[in-house]
C-alpha positions in Angstrom: -1.9 32.3 -19.4 0.9 32.2 -20.5 1.4 33.4 -24.2 4.0 32.0 -26.7 6.3 34.8 -26.7 7.0 34.6 -23.4 7.5 30.8 -23.4 9.8 30.9 -26.6 13.2 30.3 -25.1 15.6 27.0 -24.8 16.4 26.1 -21.2 20.2 26.7 -22.2 18.9 30.1 -23.5 17.7 30.9 -19.2 20.7 30.0 -18.2 22.5 32.7 -20.9 20.8 35.0 -19.7 19.9 34.6 -16.0 24.4 34.1 -15.7 25.9 35.7 -18.7 26.9 33.0 -19.8 28.0 30.9 -23.2 25.7 28.7 -24.9 27.2 25.9 -24.4 25.1 22.6 -25.9 25.7 19.9 -24.4 25.7 16.3 -26.2 26.4 13.9 -23.5 23.9 10.7 -22.9 21.6 10.7 -19.9 22.6 8.6 -17.0 20.2 8.5 -13.5 20.1 5.8 -11.3 17.4 4.4 -12.9 16.9 5.7 -16.5 14.0 5.3 -19.0 12.8 2.9 -22.0 12.5 3.2 -25.1 8.8 3.8 -24.7 9.4 6.8 -21.9 8.2 4.2 -18.5 10.2 4.2 -16.3 13.2 1.3 -16.2 12.9 0.1 -12.9 16.1 -1.5 -10.6 13.9 -4.8 -9.1 14.3 -6.2 -5.9 13.2 -9.6 -7.5 14.1 -10.3 -11.2 12.3 -13.8 -11.2 9.3 -11.8 -11.1 9.8 -8.2 -11.2 8.9 -6.6 -7.4 10.6 -3.7 -6.4 9.5 -2.3 -2.5 11.0 0.7 -1.3 10.6 2.5 2.2 10.9 6.0 2.4 10.7 9.7 3.5 9.3 11.9 1.5 11.5 14.8 2.6 14.4 11.9 0.5 12.8 13.6 -2.3 13.5 17.0 -4.0 11.1 19.8 -2.5 9.1 16.7 -1.2 7.8 15.8 -4.0 8.7 12.7 -6.7 8.9 13.3 -10.6 6.1 13.3 -12.3 6.4 9.8 -13.7 4.7 6.4 -15.7 5.6 2.6 -15.7 4.0 -0.3 -16.6 3.7 -1.8 -13.2 1.2 -2.2 -10.6 1.7 0.1 -8.2 1.4 0.3 -4.0 2.1 3.4 -2.1 0.8 2.7 2.0 1.2 5.8 3.8 2.9 5.4 7.3 3.1 8.3 9.4 2.4 11.7 8.1 0.4 12.3 5.4 0.6 13.4 1.4 -1.1 14.3 -2.0 -0.7 11.8 -4.9 -1.3 13.3 -8.7 -3.1 10.4 -11.3 -3.6 12.1 -14.6 -5.0 15.3 -13.1 -6.6 14.8 -10.1 -5.1 15.0 -6.4 -6.0 12.9 -3.5 -4.7 13.1 -0.2 -4.0 10.2 1.7 -3.5 9.9 5.7 -2.1 7.5 7.7 -3.5 4.0 7.2 -4.4 4.6 3.6 -3.1 3.5 0.6 -3.6 4.1 -3.1 -3.1 1.4 -6.2 -2.0 3.1 -8.9 -2.6 1.6 -12.1 0.0 0.7 -15.2 0.9 3.1 -17.3 -0.6 6.0 -15.5 1.1 9.2 -14.9 1.9 10.3 -10.9 3.3 11.5 -8.6 3.3 12.1 -4.7 4.0 15.2 -2.7 3.2 17.5 0.4 0.8 21.3 -0.2 2.0 21.7 3.7 5.6 20.4 4.1 4.4 18.0 6.4 6.7 14.9 6.1 5.2 11.7 5.7 6.2 7.9 5.7 5.7 5.5 3.2 6.1 1.9 2.1 6.0 1.6 -1.7 5.6 -1.5 -3.9 6.2 -1.6 -7.8 4.7 -5.4 -9.6 5.1 -5.7 -12.9 1.9 -7.9 -14.2 3.8 -9.2 -17.4 6.5 -10.7 -15.4 4.3 -13.0 -12.7 4.4 -16.4 -14.7 0.9 -16.7 -14.8 -0.6 -18.9 -17.9 -2.4 -17.2 -20.1 -5.8 -18.0 -19.5 -5.1 -16.9 -15.9 -3.7 -13.4 -17.5 -6.3 -13.1 -19.8 -9.0 -14.0 -17.8 -7.8 -12.1 -14.2 -5.0 -9.5 -15.1 -5.7 -7.8 -18.1 -8.9 -6.9 -17.4 -7.3 -4.7 -14.4 -4.1 -3.6 -16.7 -7.0 -2.1 -19.7 -9.3 -0.6 -17.3 -10.0 3.0 -18.0 -12.1 4.0 -15.1 -9.5 2.4 -12.2 -6.9 4.5 -12.8 -6.4 4.4 -9.2 -8.5 3.0 -5.9 -7.8 4.7 -2.1 -8.0 1.9 0.8 -7.1 0.7 4.2 -7.9 -2.4 6.2 -10.9 -1.5 7.3 -12.3 -3.2 4.2 -12.0 -7.1 3.4 -10.1 -6.1 0.0 -8.6 -2.9 1.5 -7.0 -5.3 4.1 -6.3 -8.0 1.9 -3.4 -5.6 -0.5 -2.1 -4.1 3.1 -1.7 -7.4 4.0 0.4 -8.1 1.0 1.9 -5.0 1.0 3.2 -5.3 4.7 4.0 -9.2 3.6 6.2 -8.0 0.6 8.2 -4.9 3.0 9.0 -8.4 5.4 10.4 -10.1 2.3 12.5 -7.5 1.5 13.6 -5.5 5.2 13.1 -8.6 7.0 11.7 -8.1 10.5 15.4 -8.0 12.6 15.6 -4.2 12.6 11.3 -2.8 12.6 9.0 -1.8 15.2 5.8 -2.6 15.7 3.5 -0.6 13.2 0.2 0.2 15.4 -1.9 0.6 11.6 -0.4 -3.1 10.6 -1.9 -5.6 13.2 -2.1 -8.8 12.0 -0.5 -12.3 12.1 2.8 -10.5 11.6 2.6 -7.0 12.8 6.4 -5.8 12.3 6.5 -5.5 8.7 8.0 -2.0 8.9 10.8 -0.1 9.4 11.6 2.4 11.3 15.3 3.2 10.7 17.5 5.0 8.1 15.1 4.0 5.1 17.0 5.4 2.4 20.4 3.5 3.5 17.8 0.3 2.7 16.4 1.5 -0.5 18.7 -0.7 -3.2 18.1 -4.2 -0.5 17.3 -6.8 -2.0 15.2 -9.7 -1.2 15.3 -11.0 2.6 16.3 -14.4 1.0 16.0 -16.1 -2.1 12.7 -18.0 -1.3 10.9 -14.9 -0.7 10.6 -14.3 -4.2 7.8 -17.1 -3.8 6.4 -14.6 -1.2 5.6 -11.6 -4.0 4.4 -14.2 -6.0 1.9 -14.9 -3.6 0.9 -11.8 -2.6 0.8 -10.5 -6.1 -2.8 -13.5 -7.0 -3.5 -12.0 -3.5 -3.5 -8.5 -4.5 -5.5 -8.9 -7.6 -8.0 -10.9 -5.9 -8.8 -7.9 -3.8 -8.9 -5.8 -7.0 -10.9 -7.8 -9.1 -13.7 -8.0 -5.9 -13.0 -3.9 -6.1 -13.5 -3.3 -10.0 -16.6 -5.7 -9.6 -18.4 -3.9 -7.1 -17.6 -0.6 -9.0 -19.4 -2.0 -11.7 -21.9 -3.0 -9.8 -23.4 0.4 -8.4 -22.0 2.0 -11.3 -19.6 3.8 -9.7 -16.4 4.8 -11.4 -12.6 6.9 -10.4 -11.0 9.1 -13.1 -12.9 11.2 -15.7 -10.2 12.7 -17.5 -9.7 14.2 -20.3 -6.9 11.1 -22.2 -6.3 13.1 -25.3 -4.8 16.0 -23.4 -2.7 12.9 -20.5 -1.7 11.2 -23.7 -0.1 15.1 -25.0 1.3 15.2 -21.6 2.6 11.5 -21.1 4.0 12.0 -24.6 5.9 15.8 -23.5 7.1 14.1 -20.4 9.4 11.6 -22.0 10.9 13.5 -24.4 12.4 15.0 -21.1 13.3 12.2 -19.2 14.6 11.1 -22.8 16.0 14.6 -23.6 17.6 16.5 -20.1 21.0 16.2 -21.3 20.5 18.2 -24.1 19.4 21.5 -25.5 15.6 21.9 -24.9 13.2 24.0 -26.4 9.8 24.7 -25.6 9.6 24.4 -28.7 10.6 21.0 -29.0 8.5 19.5 -26.0 5.1 21.0 -27.3 6.2 19.4 -30.3 6.4 15.6 -29.1 2.7 16.1 -26.9 1.5 17.6 -30.8 0.0 20.4 -29.5 1.1 24.5 -29.2 3.7 27.0 -27.1 0.8 27.5 -24.7 -1.0 24.5 -24.6 1.6 23.0 -23.7 2.6 25.7 -20.6 -1.1 25.4 -19.5 -1.4 21.4 -19.0 2.3 22.0 -17.1 0.8 24.2 -15.1 -2.3 22.4 -14.5 -1.5 18.8 -13.7 2.7 18.7 -13.0 2.6 22.5 -11.2 5.5 23.5 -12.6 6.0 25.7 -15.9 8.2 23.0 -19.1 11.1 24.8 -18.5 11.0 24.1 -14.6 9.9 20.8 -15.5 12.8 20.6 -17.0 14.8 21.8 -14.5 13.8 19.3 -11.8 14.4 16.4 -13.9 18.1 18.0 -14.4 18.6 18.6 -10.6 17.2 15.0 -9.7 19.4 13.3 -11.9 22.8 15.4 -10.8 22.1 14.2 -7.8 22.3 10.6 -8.8 25.6 11.2 -9.7 26.5 13.1 -6.4 25.8 10.4 -4.7 27.5 8.0 -6.6 30.2 9.0 -8.5 32.9 11.0 -8.0 32.4 13.0 -11.0 33.5 17.2 -10.2 30.4 19.1 -10.1 31.0 20.8 -13.6 31.2 17.6 -15.1 28.1 16.6 -13.8 26.9 19.6 -14.9 27.3 19.3 -18.1 26.4 15.4 -18.3 22.6 16.2 -16.7 22.9 19.1 -19.5 23.5 22.9 -18.2 25.6 24.4 -19.8 27.1 26.4 -16.6 28.4 24.5 -13.5 27.5 27.5 -11.8 24.0 27.7 -13.2 23.4 24.2 -12.2 24.7 25.0 -8.6 22.8 27.8 -7.9 19.4 25.3 -9.6 19.9 22.6 -7.1 20.3 24.6 -4.4 16.7 26.2 -5.2 15.9 22.8 -5.4 17.6 20.5 -3.0 17.7 23.8 -0.1 21.7 22.2 -0.1 24.8 22.9 -3.0 25.6 20.2 -4.9 29.1 19.7 -2.6 26.8 19.5 0.9 24.3 17.0 -0.7 27.2 14.9 -2.0 28.7 15.1 2.0 25.8 14.0 3.7 25.1 10.7 1.3 28.2 9.9 2.4 28.3 10.4 5.7 
């Protein structure tokens, strides 16, 4: 248990204590690749603006400490494990996903993928905005809204062995092909079917920001969305029929954690204190520390630094700004402390990381 006195330190004070430096307040606005909406939701750069979808093909090692940042968004998320394995955190629960398995994460759920054993994982992740798929009101209210508001279905784990799981895998595969095409694809044995070369195995990081293969592929996204909603509806009906459900977490704790995470992600570029983070979640400082430790696996201060390092990595990769200026922009008062924290999280210096991203 962490006591209030031990935690009553600002992140900037922690820098000063570690470096003996001057406490400088940063007033820059946050700058990240995607950013946050005013309500704290992740701002997604969609591949298909007409129907609001995004697909990435990634390695877990491309993330700091082989873990994504804890976050939420309004989109449906579908992640499929192509090779290896990873763990997924969803609202306080941890689920292992192995090769050939996928997970659906419902709208507005706190989640992130990570490793427990430093094993590599190659995966495809698709986000589909359920409110922007052109559904008539009657269709939206009958089929989409019930999934969005189903608190007993924060996530579903699936594979291609079941009828509805296979429908989800097929949708992921087709959307993946709509973005990446198949000219550089290698057949993936776990995804056999009429289209068997959907997943790219070369340089996934370089293709992160690619748009759909052609404009008409927006129609592929749209058709896949409705097929996947049909499968999710069938999953929900099956679960209701047998009385099973997923979840059972404390909704009040999840709401508090979401509010605290939102606060950090909106204010990381400023001076942030434990008291401010706790106040955002309407909890005490000790409870704040406990929630972060139990659900995120980091202390509040570690989470702030994690967010700052990720923002710094984005600026290192996409701008020519000096490291010292990047340090200030992401909330560090001294570039030397930024460099030390960056190396602890990324296992490489800021300068070396910038060079590696430009090869």
